[in-house]
Biopython code that builds the backbone (N, CA, C, O; Angstrom):
import numpy as np
from Bio.PDB.StructureBuilder import StructureBuilder

atoms = [
    (1, "MET", "N", (-16.459, -24.293, 15.225)),
    (1, "MET", "CA", (-16.595, -23.277, 15.690)),
    (1, "MET", "C", (-17.762, -21.923, 15.205)),
    (1, "MET", "O", (-17.103, -21.028, 14.675)),
    (2, "SER", "N", (-18.440, -21.766, 15.229)),
    (2, "SER", "CA", (-19.773, -20.763, 14.809)),
    (2, "SER", "C", (-19.550, -19.539, 15.399)),
    (2, "SER", "O", (-19.374, -19.679, 16.610)),
    (3, "SER", "N", (-19.466, -18.009, 14.908)),
    (3, "SER", "CA", (-19.354, -16.907, 15.277)),
    (3, "SER", "C", (-19.321, -16.555, 16.835)),
    (3, "SER", "O", (-18.549, -16.259, 17.746)),
    (4, "SER", "N", (-21.212, -16.872, 16.424)),
    (4, "SER", "CA", (-21.834, -17.123, 18.239)),
    (4, "SER", "C", (-21.758, -18.187, 18.649)),
    (4, "SER", "O", (-22.745, -18.922, 18.628)),
    (5, "THR", "N", (-20.272, -18.694, 19.270)),
    (5, "THR", "CA", (-19.949, -19.554, 20.226)),
    (5, "THR", "C", (-18.633, -18.915, 20.763)),
    (5, "THR", "O", (-18.152, -19.154, 21.871)),
    (6, "LEU", "N", (-18.119, -18.073, 19.834)),
    (6, "LEU", "CA", (-16.277, -17.600, 19.359)),
    (6, "LEU", "C", (-16.359, -16.072, 20.837)),
    (6, "LEU", "O", (-16.780, -14.915, 20.853)),
    (7, "PRO", "N", (-15.704, -16.982, 21.820)),
    (7, "PRO", "CA", (-15.490, -16.113, 23.268)),
    (7, "PRO", "C", (-14.991, -14.249, 23.000)),
    (7, "PRO", "O", (-13.929, -13.894, 22.489)),
    (8, "THR", "N", (-16.027, -13.373, 23.478)),
    (8, "THR", "CA", (-15.838, -12.161, 23.232)),
    (8, "THR", "C", (-14.790, -11.836, 24.439)),
    (8, "THR", "O", (-14.629, -12.332, 25.554)),
    (9, "ARG", "N", (-13.923, -10.408, 23.465)),
    (9, "ARG", "CA", (-12.994, -10.153, 24.960)),
    (9, "ARG", "C", (-13.238, -8.467, 25.029)),
    (9, "ARG", "O", (-13.631, -7.864, 24.030)),
    (10, "THR", "N", (-13.008, -7.889, 26.104)),
    (10, "THR", "CA", (-13.181, -6.493, 26.513)),
    (10, "THR", "C", (-11.828, -6.381, 26.575)),
    (10, "THR", "O", (-11.156, -7.084, 27.331)),
    (11, "VAL", "N", (-11.188, -5.241, 25.566)),
    (11, "VAL", "CA", (-10.817, -3.948, 25.232)),
    (11, "VAL", "C", (-11.360, -3.007, 25.627)),
    (11, "VAL", "O", (-12.524, -2.710, 25.896)),
    (12, "LYS", "N", (-9.585, -2.113, 25.669)),
    (12, "LYS", "CA", (-9.537, -0.706, 25.799)),
    (12, "LYS", "C", (-9.777, -0.138, 24.769)),
    (12, "LYS", "O", (-9.078, -0.816, 24.016)),
    (13, "CYS", "N", (-10.443, 0.930, 23.865)),
    (13, "CYS", "CA", (-10.764, 1.202, 23.159)),
    (13, "CYS", "C", (-9.766, 2.140, 23.005)),
    (13, "CYS", "O", (-9.777, 3.041, 23.843)),
    (14, "PRO", "N", (-8.522, 2.189, 21.786)),
    (14, "PRO", "CA", (-7.051, 3.154, 22.106)),
    (14, "PRO", "C", (-7.407, 4.651, 21.649)),
    (14, "PRO", "O", (-6.548, 5.490, 21.921)),
    (15, "ALA", "N", (-8.692, 5.143, 20.917)),
    (15, "ALA", "CA", (-8.901, 6.785, 21.346)),
    (15, "ALA", "C", (-9.637, 7.253, 22.117)),
    (15, "ALA", "O", (-9.281, 8.303, 22.652)),
    (16, "CYS", "N", (-10.829, 6.716, 22.446)),
    (16, "CYS", "CA", (-11.368, 7.050, 23.605)),
    (16, "CYS", "C", (-10.683, 6.505, 25.240)),
    (16, "CYS", "O", (-10.641, 7.012, 26.361)),
    (17, "GLY", "N", (-10.248, 5.317, 24.679)),
    (17, "GLY", "CA", (-9.886, 4.341, 26.238)),
    (17, "GLY", "C", (-11.193, 3.840, 27.339)),
    (17, "GLY", "O", (-11.095, 3.481, 28.513)),
    (18, "GLY", "N", (-12.230, 3.948, 26.609)),
    (18, "GLY", "CA", (-13.716, 3.119, 26.856)),
    (18, "GLY", "C", (-13.713, 1.592, 26.453)),
    (18, "GLY", "O", (-13.048, 1.139, 25.522)),
    (19, "PRO", "N", (-14.436, 0.953, 27.170)),
    (19, "PRO", "CA", (-14.764, -0.297, 26.900)),
    (19, "PRO", "C", (-14.734, -0.476, 25.316)),
    (19, "PRO", "O", (-15.253, 0.349, 24.564)),
    (20, "SER", "N", (-13.881, -1.980, 24.739)),
    (20, "SER", "CA", (-14.862, -2.046, 23.492)),
    (20, "SER", "C", (-14.649, -3.509, 23.146)),
    (20, "SER", "O", (-13.558, -4.081, 23.144)),
    (21, "MET", "N", (-15.947, -4.098, 22.823)),
    (21, "MET", "CA", (-16.039, -5.430, 22.149)),
    (21, "MET", "C", (-14.801, -5.869, 21.125)),
    (21, "MET", "O", (-14.710, -5.281, 20.048)),
    (22, "TYR", "N", (-14.031, -6.713, 21.412)),
    (22, "TYR", "CA", (-12.938, -7.008, 20.137)),
    (22, "TYR", "C", (-13.839, -8.732, 20.016)),
    (22, "TYR", "O", (-13.792, -9.746, 20.712)),
    (23, "GLY", "N", (-14.454, -8.420, 19.002)),
    (23, "GLY", "CA", (-15.017, -9.847, 17.859)),
    (23, "GLY", "C", (-15.579, -9.382, 17.440)),
    (23, "GLY", "O", (-16.017, -8.234, 17.523)),
    (24, "PRO", "N", (-15.830, -10.824, 16.390)),
    (24, "PRO", "CA", (-16.631, -10.761, 15.212)),
    (24, "PRO", "C", (-17.332, -9.604, 14.838)),
    (24, "PRO", "O", (-17.210, -8.841, 13.880)),
    (25, "LEU", "N", (-18.206, -9.642, 15.942)),
    (25, "LEU", "CA", (-19.845, -8.408, 16.233)),
    (25, "LEU", "C", (-19.106, -7.279, 16.079)),
    (25, "LEU", "O", (-18.543, -7.522, 17.147)),
    (26, "ASN", "N", (-18.774, -6.627, 15.856)),
    (26, "ASN", "CA", (-17.723, -5.082, 16.025)),
    (26, "ASN", "C", (-17.062, -4.745, 14.767)),
    (26, "ASN", "O", (-15.842, -4.769, 14.608)),
    (27, "PRO", "N", (-17.734, -4.501, 14.079)),
    (27, "PRO", "CA", (-17.182, -3.815, 12.424)),
    (27, "PRO", "C", (-16.113, -3.086, 13.133)),
    (27, "PRO", "O", (-15.127, -3.381, 12.457)),
    (28, "ASN", "N", (-15.843, -2.578, 13.759)),
    (28, "ASN", "CA", (-14.816, -1.397, 14.319)),
    (28, "ASN", "C", (-13.526, -1.596, 15.272)),
    (28, "ASN", "O", (-12.596, -0.865, 15.615)),
    (29, "ARG", "N", (-13.980, -3.187, 15.590)),
    (29, "ARG", "CA", (-12.662, -3.768, 16.425)),
    (29, "ARG", "C", (-11.336, -2.896, 15.985)),
    (29, "ARG", "O", (-11.450, -2.540, 14.812)),
    (30, "PRO", "N", (-9.888, -2.372, 16.705)),
    (30, "PRO", "CA", (-10.301, -2.764, 18.003)),
    (30, "PRO", "C", (-11.280, -1.227, 19.059)),
    (30, "PRO", "O", (-11.571, -1.128, 20.251)),
    (31, "PHE", "N", (-11.490, -0.335, 17.906)),
    (31, "PHE", "CA", (-12.054, 0.478, 18.489)),
    (31, "PHE", "C", (-13.783, 0.577, 18.632)),
    (31, "PHE", "O", (-14.769, 0.064, 18.102)),
    (32, "CYS", "N", (-13.638, 1.042, 19.129)),
    (32, "CYS", "CA", (-15.401, 0.896, 20.318)),
    (32, "CYS", "C", (-16.300, 1.451, 19.624)),
    (32, "CYS", "O", (-17.445, 1.299, 20.049)),
    (33, "SER", "N", (-16.116, 2.294, 18.310)),
    (33, "SER", "CA", (-17.541, 2.762, 17.679)),
    (33, "SER", "C", (-16.617, 3.518, 16.214)),
    (33, "SER", "O", (-15.431, 3.803, 16.377)),
    (34, "ALA", "N", (-17.190, 3.738, 15.065)),
    (34, "ALA", "CA", (-16.764, 4.445, 14.062)),
    (34, "ALA", "C", (-16.280, 5.761, 14.064)),
    (34, "ALA", "O", (-15.468, 6.136, 13.218)),
    (35, "ARG", "N", (-16.789, 6.619, 15.100)),
    (35, "ARG", "CA", (-16.370, 7.687, 15.769)),
    (35, "ARG", "C", (-14.911, 7.267, 15.954)),
    (35, "ARG", "O", (-13.996, 7.290, 15.131)),
    (36, "CYS", "N", (-14.915, 6.877, 17.236)),
    (36, "CYS", "CA", (-13.435, 6.777, 17.666)),
    (36, "CYS", "C", (-12.139, 6.403, 16.376)),
    (36, "CYS", "O", (-10.942, 6.693, 16.379)),
    (37, "LYS", "N", (-13.203, 5.444, 15.058)),
    (37, "LYS", "CA", (-12.121, 4.672, 14.786)),
    (37, "LYS", "C", (-11.988, 6.174, 13.455)),
    (37, "LYS", "O", (-10.898, 6.035, 12.901)),
    (38, "HIS", "N", (-12.679, 7.324, 12.921)),
    (38, "HIS", "CA", (-12.318, 7.755, 12.310)),
    (38, "HIS", "C", (-11.414, 8.968, 12.767)),
    (38, "HIS", "O", (-10.428, 9.375, 12.153)),
    (39, "ILE", "N", (-12.136, 9.697, 14.460)),
    (39, "ILE", "CA", (-10.662, 10.382, 14.416)),
    (39, "ILE", "C", (-9.398, 9.723, 14.596)),
    (39, "ILE", "O", (-8.433, 10.487, 14.626)),
    (40, "ASP", "N", (-9.182, 8.611, 14.711)),
    (40, "ASP", "CA", (-7.721, 7.376, 14.825)),
    (40, "ASP", "C", (-7.167, 8.157, 13.207)),
    (40, "ASP", "O", (-6.232, 8.949, 13.095)),
    (41, "PHE", "N", (-7.808, 7.790, 12.409)),
    (41, "PHE", "CA", (-7.245, 7.938, 10.871)),
    (41, "PHE", "C", (-7.049, 8.798, 11.205)),
    (41, "PHE", "O", (-5.975, 8.962, 11.784)),
    (42, "GLY", "N", (-8.289, 10.269, 10.993)),
    (42, "GLY", "CA", (-8.337, 11.457, 10.894)),
    (42, "GLY", "C", (-6.645, 12.194, 11.610)),
    (42, "GLY", "O", (-6.186, 13.304, 11.344)),
    (43, "ALA", "N", (-6.033, 11.132, 12.541)),
    (43, "ALA", "CA", (-4.615, 11.668, 13.377)),
    (43, "ALA", "C", (-3.593, 10.982, 12.784)),
    (43, "ALA", "O", (-2.400, 11.027, 13.084)),
    (44, "TRP", "N", (-4.368, 10.051, 11.530)),
    (44, "TRP", "CA", (-2.689, 9.213, 10.841)),
    (44, "TRP", "C", (-2.445, 10.309, 9.567)),
    (44, "TRP", "O", (-1.319, 10.653, 9.205)),
    (45, "ALA", "N", (-4.133, 10.958, 8.748)),
    (45, "ALA", "CA", (-3.803, 11.443, 8.201)),
    (45, "ALA", "C", (-3.074, 12.952, 7.870)),
    (45, "ALA", "O", (-2.494, 13.467, 6.915)),
    (46, "SER", "N", (-3.501, 13.370, 9.379)),
    (46, "SER", "CA", (-2.949, 15.021, 9.357)),
    (46, "SER", "C", (-1.688, 14.805, 9.943)),
    (46, "SER", "O", (-1.278, 15.938, 10.193)),
    (47, "GLU", "N", (-0.592, 13.741, 10.411)),
    (47, "GLU", "CA", (0.423, 12.845, 10.149)),
    (47, "GLU", "C", (0.571, 13.810, 12.425)),
    (47, "GLU", "O", (1.453, 14.515, 12.916)),
    (48, "ASP", "N", (-0.691, 13.293, 12.999)),
    (48, "ASP", "CA", (-0.292, 13.657, 14.353)),
    (48, "ASP", "C", (0.785, 12.583, 14.878)),
    (48, "ASP", "O", (1.600, 12.915, 15.740)),
    (49, "PHE", "N", (0.761, 11.025, 14.226)),
    (49, "PHE", "CA", (1.255, 10.080, 14.520)),
    (49, "PHE", "C", (2.766, 10.214, 13.656)),
    (49, "PHE", "O", (2.840, 10.233, 12.427)),
    (50, "ARG", "N", (3.857, 10.294, 14.539)),
    (50, "ARG", "CA", (5.222, 10.324, 13.347)),
    (50, "ARG", "C", (6.046, 9.243, 14.250)),
    (50, "ARG", "O", (6.103, 9.061, 15.466)),
    (51, "VAL", "N", (6.640, 8.626, 13.169)),
    (51, "VAL", "CA", (7.738, 7.849, 14.068)),
    (51, "VAL", "C", (8.928, 9.438, 13.947)),
    (51, "VAL", "O", (8.845, 10.513, 13.354)),
    (52, "PRO", "N", (9.742, 8.930, 14.675)),
    (52, "PRO", "CA", (10.926, 10.224, 15.082)),
    (52, "PRO", "C", (12.171, 9.814, 14.521)),
    (52, "PRO", "O", (12.833, 8.874, 14.962)),
    (53, "ALA", "N", (12.433, 10.405, 13.707)),
    (53, "ALA", "CA", (13.641, 10.227, 12.761)),
    (53, "ALA", "C", (14.568, 11.733, 13.000)),
    (53, "ALA", "O", (14.126, 12.859, 13.231)),
    (54, "GLU", "N", (16.180, 11.220, 12.828)),
    (54, "GLU", "CA", (17.032, 12.664, 12.516)),
    (54, "GLU", "C", (16.906, 12.619, 10.539)),
    (54, "GLU", "O", (17.005, 11.953, 9.509)),
    (55, "ALA", "N", (16.587, 14.064, 11.237)),
    (55, "ALA", "CA", (16.813, 14.890, 9.318)),
    (55, "ALA", "C", (18.196, 14.331, 9.265)),
    (55, "ALA", "O", (18.933, 14.211, 10.244)),
    (56, "PRO", "N", (18.637, 13.820, 7.371)),
    (56, "PRO", "CA", (19.958, 14.479, 7.395)),
    (56, "PRO", "C", (20.709, 16.532, 7.284)),
    (56, "PRO", "O", (20.120, 17.596, 7.095)),
    (57, "PRO", "N", (21.927, 16.254, 7.476)),
    (57, "PRO", "CA", (22.190, 17.521, 7.670)),
    (57, "PRO", "C", (21.847, 18.418, 6.188)),
    (57, "PRO", "O", (22.006, 17.823, 5.122)),
    (58, "GLU", "N", (21.569, 19.268, 6.184)),
    (58, "GLU", "CA", (21.283, 20.198, 5.356)),
    (58, "GLU", "C", (22.979, 19.616, 4.248)),
    (58, "GLU", "O", (23.051, 18.708, 3.421)),
    (59, "ASP", "N", (24.013, 20.531, 4.694)),
    (59, "ASP", "CA", (24.490, 21.116, 3.537)),
    (59, "ASP", "C", (25.543, 19.354, 3.365)),
    (59, "ASP", "O", (26.700, 19.209, 2.970)),
    (60, "SER", "N", (24.530, 18.284, 3.851)),
    (60, "SER", "CA", (24.832, 17.070, 3.023)),
    (60, "SER", "C", (24.917, 17.070, 1.699)),
    (60, "SER", "O", (24.007, 17.648, 1.104)),
    (61, "ASN", "N", (26.065, 16.403, 0.854)),
    (61, "ASN", "CA", (25.680, 16.271, -0.811)),
    (61, "ASN", "C", (24.866, 15.085, -1.127)),
    (61, "ASN", "O", (24.496, 14.861, -2.279)),
    (62, "PHE", "N", (24.612, 14.412, -0.254)),
    (62, "PHE", "CA", (23.482, 13.144, 0.059)),
    (62, "PHE", "C", (23.590, 12.445, -1.313)),
    (62, "PHE", "O", (22.579, 12.113, -1.933)),
    (63, "GLY", "N", (25.093, 12.186, -1.865)),
    (63, "GLY", "CA", (25.302, 11.227, -3.022)),
    (63, "GLY", "C", (25.228, 12.324, -4.116)),
    (63, "GLY", "O", (25.137, 11.797, -5.224)),
    (64, "ASP", "N", (25.235, 13.284, -4.152)),
    (64, "ASP", "CA", (25.330, 13.846, -5.570)),
    (64, "ASP", "C", (26.957, 13.987, -5.893)),
    (64, "ASP", "O", (27.857, 14.632, -5.355)),
    (65, "PRO", "N", (26.895, 12.892, -7.256)),
    (65, "PRO", "CA", (28.575, 13.479, -8.158)),
    (65, "PRO", "C", (28.405, 14.342, -8.411)),
    (65, "PRO", "O", (29.606, 14.546, -8.232)),
    (66, "ARG", "N", (28.135, 15.039, -8.640)),
    (66, "ARG", "CA", (28.785, 16.854, -9.307)),
    (66, "ARG", "C", (29.159, 17.369, -8.397)),
    (66, "ARG", "O", (30.037, 18.191, -8.661)),
    (67, "LEU", "N", (28.714, 17.225, -6.577)),
    (67, "LEU", "CA", (29.053, 18.053, -5.542)),
    (67, "LEU", "C", (30.492, 17.187, -4.884)),
    (67, "LEU", "O", (30.994, 17.512, -3.808)),
    (68, "GLN", "N", (30.817, 16.488, -5.414)),
    (68, "GLN", "CA", (32.185, 15.559, -4.811)),
    (68, "GLN", "C", (33.074, 15.940, -5.603)),
    (68, "GLN", "O", (34.219, 15.500, -5.503)),
]
sb = StructureBuilder()
sb.init_structure("model")
sb.init_model(0)
sb.init_chain("A")
sb.init_seg("    ")
for serial, (resi, resn, name, xyz) in enumerate(atoms, 1):
    if name == "N":
        sb.init_residue(resn, " ", resi, " ")
    sb.init_atom(name, np.array(xyz, "f"), 0.0, 1.0, " ", f" {name:<3s}", serial, name[0])
structure = sb.get_structure()
């Protein structure tokens, strides 16, 4: 099956929410444009997207044998 006969889906752009062609003809997929792709990359680079985690307590010795 050649790329011209593959079905093309339209998905929601993760950055702007607009329609985005999800297929081999869109080099920015799943984003609708290079601009949205760069905005998303900038958010990751500035750590706007983070996985929430608990920090260890400041007073824990964290395995240092000299502090036991």
